[in-house]
C-alpha positions in Angstrom: 38.6 1.1 146.4 38.5 0.0 142.9 38.2 -2.1 145.6 37.4 -2.9 147.1 35.8 -3.9 146.7 36.4 -4.2 146.0 38.1 -4.2 144.6 38.0 -3.6 146.6 39.2 -3.5 146.9 36.9 -4.8 148.4 35.7 -4.1 152.0 32.8 -6.3 153.2 30.1 -6.4 155.8 30.3 -7.5 159.3 27.2 -9.5 160.3 25.6 -7.3 163.0 22.8 -4.7 163.1 24.5 -1.4 162.2 28.2 -0.3 162.4 30.7 2.2 161.0 34.0 0.6 160.0 37.4 1.3 158.4 39.3 -0.8 156.0 42.3 -1.0 153.6 42.5 -3.1 150.5 45.2 -4.2 148.1 44.3 -4.9 144.4 46.0 -5.9 141.3 44.5 -4.7 138.0 44.9 -6.3 134.7 43.8 -5.3 131.1 42.3 -7.8 128.8 45.6 -9.0 127.5 46.9 -9.8 131.0 49.1 -6.8 131.3 49.4 -5.5 134.9 48.0 -2.0 135.1 49.1 -1.6 138.7 49.0 -2.7 142.2 46.7 -0.3 144.3 46.2 0.3 148.0 42.8 1.5 149.0 41.8 3.0 152.5 38.1 3.5 152.9 35.3 4.1 155.4 32.0 2.1 155.5 28.8 1.8 157.2 27.1 -1.6 157.3 23.6 -2.7 158.2 21.7 -6.0 158.3 18.6 -6.5 156.2 17.9 -9.7 158.1 19.8 -12.5 160.0 21.8 -13.5 156.9 22.2 -10.5 154.6 24.3 -7.5 155.4 24.9 -4.4 153.1 28.0 -2.3 153.3 28.2 1.0 151.3 31.7 2.4 151.3 33.8 5.3 150.1 37.6 5.9 149.8 40.3 6.2 147.4 42.9 4.1 145.6 46.5 4.8 144.9 49.2 3.0 142.9 52.7 3.9 144.1 54.6 2.6 141.1 52.4 4.5 138.5 51.3 7.4 140.7 47.7 6.8 139.4 44.8 7.4 142.0 41.2 8.3 142.4 38.1 8.2 144.6 36.0 5.2 144.7 32.4 4.5 146.0 30.6 1.0 146.1 28.7 -1.4 148.2 29.2 -5.1 149.1 26.4 -7.4 150.1 27.5 -10.2 152.5 25.4 -13.5 152.6 26.2 -15.1 155.9 26.6 -18.8 155.7 28.1 -19.2 159.3 28.9 -16.7 162.1 32.5 -16.6 160.8 32.1 -16.9 157.0 30.0 -15.4 154.2 29.9 -15.0 150.4 30.0 -11.5 149.0 28.7 -9.7 145.9 29.9 -6.2 145.3 29.4 -3.2 142.7 32.0 -0.4 142.6 32.6 2.9 140.7 36.0 4.4 140.6 38.2 6.9 138.8 41.8 6.7 137.9 44.2 9.5 136.9 47.6 11.0 137.6 46.6 14.5 138.9 43.7 16.3 140.6 41.9 16.8 137.4 39.2 14.2 138.0 36.9 15.1 135.0 39.7 13.9 132.7 40.4 10.8 134.7 39.4 7.4 133.4 36.2 6.0 135.0 35.2 2.4 135.8 32.2 0.6 137.1 31.6 -3.2 137.6 30.8 -6.2 139.8 32.9 -8.4 141.9 32.5 -11.5 144.1 34.4 -13.0 147.0 34.0 -14.3 150.5 34.7 -12.9 154.0 36.0 -14.5 157.1 34.9 -12.7 160.4 36.7 -12.8 163.7 35.2 -10.4 166.3 35.0 -7.0 164.8 37.6 -7.9 162.1 37.0 -9.3 158.7 39.3 -10.3 155.8 37.8 -10.6 152.3 39.6 -11.9 149.2 37.7 -11.2 145.9 37.8 -10.9 142.1 36.2 -8.3 139.9 35.5 -7.1 136.3 35.1 -3.4 135.4 34.2 -1.5 132.2 35.9 1.8 131.6 35.1 5.0 129.8 36.5 8.7 129.5 40.0 7.3 128.4 42.0 4.6 130.0 41.6 0.9 129.4 38.1 -0.2 128.3 38.2 -3.6 130.3 39.9 -4.2 133.6 40.2 -7.6 135.5 41.0 -8.0 139.1 42.4 -11.5 139.3 42.8 -11.0 143.2 42.1 -8.5 145.8 42.3 -8.6 149.5 40.6 -6.2 152.1 41.0 -6.0 155.8 38.2 -4.3 157.8 37.4 -3.3 161.3 33.8 -2.4 162.3 33.4 -0.4 165.4 
């Protein structure tokens, strides 16, 4: 859920009062030279709630994994969906995630940053393409760009 979100991954809100949901994202990460740092899959769980008729907030947790590099880590974040139509909304997101090769999370690289995208809603399903920018610390790459990410979610 570098995603998600954001990535992210990124998993977005479904415009209803309050729901629990699950999602999966697929994200490509690049450093500031354009080098591909990996393609990550991100399963997650989320809870969304409406602030009013047009704004829905969706905090989510999950993890991300890159099969080619074997890097992985937990992620946590939130998306805010601004409903423009019953089947379409614009998204803003913020995510924190770690990235390492073993279970020693204190030594893993850490990242935080914003993202933006849009969501298409069909019933309880949503699909959300997005872009993002992250700053890192604790080792790893200092700047990470997400040129594209896609998330598919289902809200119960």
